[in-house]
N, C-alpha and C positions, 0 to 999 in steps of 0.2 A: 504494500500500500504506500502510495506516495503522499508526502506531506508538503503542503504549499505554505510558504512563509510570506507574510506581508510586511515589507520593510518600509512602507510608506510613512508610518508614524515616526519611525526612528530617523529616517532621512530628512524629514521636515522639522526636526527638532532645531530650534534657533541656536545660533552660536552664543556661547556664554563666556564670561570672564570670571575667573576665580583666583588664579595665581597671577600676581602683579609682578613680583620679582622672584628670584630664587629663594630669598629668605622670608618674604612676606606674602601671605595669601589671605584672602578674605574668608570669613566663616560661612559665607553664602555666595551664590553665584549671581552675576548680573548679566542680563541679556545685552548683547553688543549693540544692536540697532537702536533700542530705546535709550541706551547710554549715550550714543552719538547724537541722537535727537535732542536729548536733554542738554548736552554741552553746546550744541549749535544754538538752541533756543536761549540758553543762558548767556551766550555771547551777544546775541541780537538784543535781548532784553537789557543786558548790562550797558550796551552801547546806547540804546534808546533812553534808558534812565540817566546815563551820564550826560547826554545832551539836554535832558530836562533839568538836571541839577545845575548845569552851567547857566541856563537861562533863569531858572528859579532856584536859588541856592538853598532855601529853607523848605522846599517841597519834599515831602516824604522823608523827613529827617530821621524819625525813629522806625518807620516801617519800610525803609529802603531794602533791607535784607528779605523781608516777607515778600515783597513784590519781585525781588531778584530771584528767589527760589520758587515761589508759588506759581508765577505765570509760566515758567518753563515746565514745571511739573504738570500743570493743567494742559498745556499744549502737547506735551509728550503723551499723556494719556489719551488725548483726542486723536493724535496721529496713529496710535495703535488700533483704534476702533475703525478708522476710515479705511475702507478697501474698495475703491471703485473698480468695477468689473472683475472683482475677485483678485486684484493684483495689489502688490505693494504700492503705496502712494508715490514713491519715487520712480518706480518703473512706469507707472501710469503717467506721471508728469513728463518723463522722458519720451515715452511713445507719443503723447499728445503734442509735445513740442516738435518732435520729428515730423509728425503728420502735418502740423500747422505750417512749418517752414518749408517743407519739401513738396507738399501736395496742395494745400489750401491757398497759400499766398501766390505760388506760380500759376494757379488755376489749371492744374493738370486734370485730364479726364482719363478714367480707366474703365475697361470693359473686360470682365473675366480675368482680372489681375494683369492685364496688359495695357500699356499706355496707348491711348487712341489719339492720333494726331489730326484726324479729319473732322473733329467736332466743331472747330472754329471756321470751317469752310462756309463761305456764303453761297456758293453755287455747287450743286450736286449733279453729276452727269451719270446717266445710265448707258451701258453698252447695249448693242443690239443682241438679241438672243441668238445663239448658234445651235443648230440641230446636230446632235451627236449621232454619227453613223458608223457602223462597224464595216471593216473591209471584207468580212465574211471568209477569212482564211482559217485554215485548220491550225490550232495552236496547241502545243504540248501542255499538259496539265502538271500540277505539282505532284500528284500521286503517280504519274507515269515516269517522271524523270526528276533529277535534282534541280533542274532549271525551272525558275518561275518566270514565265513570259507574260507580261501584262497585255491586255487588249489595247491597241492604240487605234483611235478613230482617224478619220480623214483629216481632221484639223490638228492632230497631234496630241490630243488629251489622253491621259490614262484613264481607262474606265475600270480596270480591275482584272483579276484572274478569272478566266472562264471555268466554271465547275465541270467536273467529269460527267459526261452525259449518259454513259452506260450504267444500267442498274447492276448492283452486285448482289447476288443471292447469298444470304447469310449461311445457308446449310449446304452450299455447293462444295464438292470435293476438289 
């Protein structure tokens, strides 16, 4: 009996930090992405509060640290909950920026994942219909020989390989 193992949960485990140096390690582990989010939000909030303190020196005098720590914690917890289209928020923003700058702004048109260049044409021309006619020659089939010879009509278009016309009896000796 075969046993099937599901490694999905183990491979989706987030990266965590516990050992900081060789001599010092934390008693608990911290997830890497929320820690980076917190530090980035801490720098942004610190810069914004520094600009406010230069303009208004007595603003948030005693509650400066509460705002410096509280706002990044709130933003970090909100960032963990937001998952547009089931993606990480940063991957979503990267994909959106790539779409916006490479497809939306240049106004590219796509059909079945291929770039369409004729969408901006003002005048559309249709060609005259051409009748496809066989030459009526005998052509070897794929099951008769290793060569596959396509049927070519009078105008030079490939029509396909003619199927073998004789019936094969399944119980014949």
